[in-house]
N, C-alpha and C positions, 0 to 999 in steps of 0.2 A: 882357729876361730870358726865356728859353724855359721851357716847362713842366717842372717836376720831377715825376717819376712814381715812385710806390711802390705796393706791393700788399699785400693781406691774404690769408691762407690760407683755403681753403674751409671751409664748414660741412659738415653731413652731406649730401653729394650722392653717396654711395658706391654701389657696385654692389648692396650688400646692401639699402640703403634703396630703390633703384629696384626691385629684385626684390620687396621686400615690398609696395610700392605696386601693382605689376603684379598680384601674386597677389590682393590685396584688391579692386581696382577691376574686374578682369576676372571676378571672382566675383559682382559685383552684377547685378541685373536692373533696367533694361537694363544690359548690359555697358558699362563706361566705361574711359577712360584719362585721367590728368591731363594737361592741356595744357602744364604746365611742362616735360614731357619732349620737347616738340617741338624744343627748342633745343640739339641737338648741333651740331657744326661744319657739317654739311650742312644741317640744319634752319634754322640761323641764316642761312646763305647763301640758302636758298630763301625765307625770310621777307623778306629784303632785296629779293629779286627780286619777290616779291608786292607790296611797297610801291612798286615802280616801274611797276606795271601801270596802264594808263589807267582801268581799271574800279575800282581800289582807291584811293579819294580821300583817305584819312586823312592820309597823309604829306604830300601836296601842300598840303592845306588847313592842316595844322598848321604846316608850315614857313612858309607865307605869313603866318599870324597871328603867329608868333614874330618874324619879321623886321620886320613892321609895328608890332608892339606891344611890342617888347623894352624900349624905353626906359621905357614906362609900367609894365611889370612890375617893372623894377629900382627905379623911383621908388616903387612901392607897398610896398617892403620897406625899412624904415629900418635903416641900419648893416649892410647885407648883406655878409657875409664868406665864407659857405659855401653852395655849391649841392650838393645830393645828388640824383642821378638814379637812379631805380629802373627797371631793365630798359630801358636806353637804346638798345639796338641798335647802330647804326653810329656814334653820337655826333654825327651831322650836325645834329640839332635843338638839341643843347646848344651847339654852335659857333654856330649861327644866333642863339640867344638871347644868348649872351655878347657876340658881335660887335655886335649891335644895341643892347645894353642898357647897357654900362658903359664908363667911361673906361679905356683900356688901361694906364694907369700904376698902377692900384689892384690890390693883391694879392687873389687870389681862390682859395679852397680848393675843389676839385672832387672829389666822391666819387662813384664809379660802383659800383652794386650790381647784381649779376646772378649767376644760377647758371650761366650759360654762359661758360666760359673763352674760347672763340673770340670771342664777342660783346664781351667786355671787351677783348680784344687789339685788335680792330678799332676800338673806341671810343677806346682809349688812343692809337692811332696818329693818329687824326683830331684828337684834342684836344691832342696834344703840340706842335702848331704854334702854339698860343696863347701869348702873352707873359704874364708875371707871374702864372702859374698853378702851384699845387701840386696835382698830380693823384694821387689814391689810388684803386686798384681793390680791390673787395671781392668775391671769389668766394663768394657766400653767398646765403641767402634774404633777402628784404626785411627780415624781422623781425631777423635776426641782424646784417645790415649796418647797419640803423638804430641798433641798440644799440651797435655799434662806433663809429659816427660820434658818437653822443651822448657817449661816454666821451672822445672826442678833440676836442670842440668848442672853438673859440677863444674866450677870454674877451672879452666886450664886443661881440661881433658876432652878427648874426642869421643864421639858417639858412633857406634856401629849398629845399624838397623838390619835385622834379619827378616827376610820375606821368603821363607823356605817352602818345601813341599809342593812346589809348582802352584801355589795359591794364586800367583799372578794369572794363571791360565783360566781362572774362574771369571775373569773380566773380559768383556769384548774389547776390541782394539781401542775405541775411544775411552772406555772405562779404565783400561790398563794405563793409557797415557795420562789420564786424570789422576789415577792412583799414584803413579810414579812421580808426577809433578807435585802432588800433595806431599809425598814423603820428602822430596827435595826441598820444599818450602819449609819443612819443620827442622831442617838441618842447617848448619853453617859450613862455610868452606873448610875442608879438611876432614869433615865427618864422612862416613862411608855407608854403603848399602851392599849387603850380600844377598843375592837373589838366586833361588833354585828354580830351574825350569825344566819340565819334561820336553823331550825332543820328538820330532816326527819319527815314526817307525812304521812297521808294516801294519796294515789294517787288521789283520788277524790278531797280532799281538795287542793292539790297542783295544779291540773289542773284548778279548779275554780279560783284560784288566778291568773293564767297566761292566762286564756281564759274566762274572765268574761262575764256574760249574757248581760251586757250593751254594750259590744264591745269597751270599752275604751282601753284595752290593745292591741286589734287589731289595733286601730287607732294609738296608740303609735308605734307599730311595722311598720305599713305601712308608717308612716310619714318619716321613713328613706329614702324611695324611693322619697317622695315629696322633701326632702332636696337635694338629688342628682340631681333631675330634675332642681331645682331652682338654686343651686350653681355651678353645674358642667355641665350644658347643657345636662342633660339626657332626654330620652324620654320614661321612664317607664310609661306604662298604669296602673295607680293605681288600676283601677277596675279589672285588669287581674291578681291580686294577692290576695290570701287568707291567713289569719293568721292561723297558726297551733302551738299548744303547745303539747309536749309529755313528759312523764315521763320516763327517762332512769334509771331504777332501778339499773342496773349493775354498772353504773357510778355515781349513786346518784346525778342526776341533772335533772332539767327541761330544755328542749330545746325549743326555739322559732324559727320558720321558716316562710318564705314567700313562698307560693306554687303557681307556675305558673298555671293559670286556662286554658291555651291554649298554643299551639305552637306559639312562637313569637320571633322576632328579636329586640334586644335592643341596643341602642347606647348611649354612654356617651362621649360627645364631648371633654370636658376638660381632660378626661382620655385617649383619643385616643383609645377608646374601642368600639368594636361591637361584639356581640355574640348572639347565638340562645339558647332559652330555650324550652325544651319539655314540653308538658302538664304533670303536676304532678311533674316536677322537682322543687327543692327547693333551696332557699338561706337561709343559717343558720345564724341567726342574733344575737342570745344570748344563753348562757348556764348559768344556775343558780344552783350552787352546794349546796347541803343540807348536814348538818353535824349531828354528835352526840356530846354531850358535852365533853366527854373524848377525842374524836378525835381532837377537837379544841385545847385543852391544849397540846396534843402531837405535833400538827402542829406548834404551837407557840414555844414550847421548842426546836424543831429542828432549828428554826430561831434565837435562842439565847435569849429567854425570859424565865423568871421564874414566876410561878403563884402567884398572890396576892389574887384574889377572882373571883368567877364565880357565876352568878345569872341567874336562869332559870325560864321562864314563862312556867309552865307545861301545861297550857290550850291551849295557842296559839303556843307553841313549838318554843321558841326563847330564845337565850342565849346572855348575856353580859359577856365578859371575860376580866378581868384586869390583865395585866402582866407587869413585870418590866424588863428593859434591864439589863441582867446579865453580 
């Protein structure tokens, strides 16, 4: 029986909300832009290209762990009936987990939650080939999507939430704590969370991953300005910004910035915003925090989870951690 697919309508991802965020974050010092706005159709495609680069090891390591440990992951969640993936991208990792982990005759409800309509469409196409699956897409924030899933949960079955791709690393420590606590609040005792997290490694390795020789990550970063120009009547000169990645060892994070190559005045019509940037001034677009395995377990325990299992790729320095709602 092929997958059955349905969808839920979006939460507030409107032009007005985008404009309000741009107005606020570009007014901060240092200037910033939220990384969630990377993922328009072009940004999602560029990120998938980033994931295929030899210098960016997250996807390769995570897929390998999911394929090798899928059966153990499924066995670690009693009466599993529902899987919820947050920000799943292409859907390839969820397919790898499902194919490695379960008997094909058992029905499974799959819920995909993402603010990117194009990413949801790509994932749905990938997952529609699976048998005995009911697939629901939620074009929504994680919080809104999890609330929708909680209202629709199947009686008698357990839910497994997937937060993969080291997406947790895009939150600062207070934000990560709030995110994990929010996930725990959407679950009941016996439900589970599988989290993928990139680990600390050499500075050279990390910077190659976020400033690759082909310039794909730079294009992904600069596309954020392209999107603002297109959707919010901005006049960013794309050629006047350079991509920069730095390793902040004290904070255990890689930072991405857009650096103004000259003094310039920028206007964003829909945000009713006009401002000047100095040569060398930056817009901080992303932070990607890196972890140690024990630190991941401690962070999850503080959010109300207990450890079921942890699997580490020691070559590419990546960890999958399965925890249960305590």
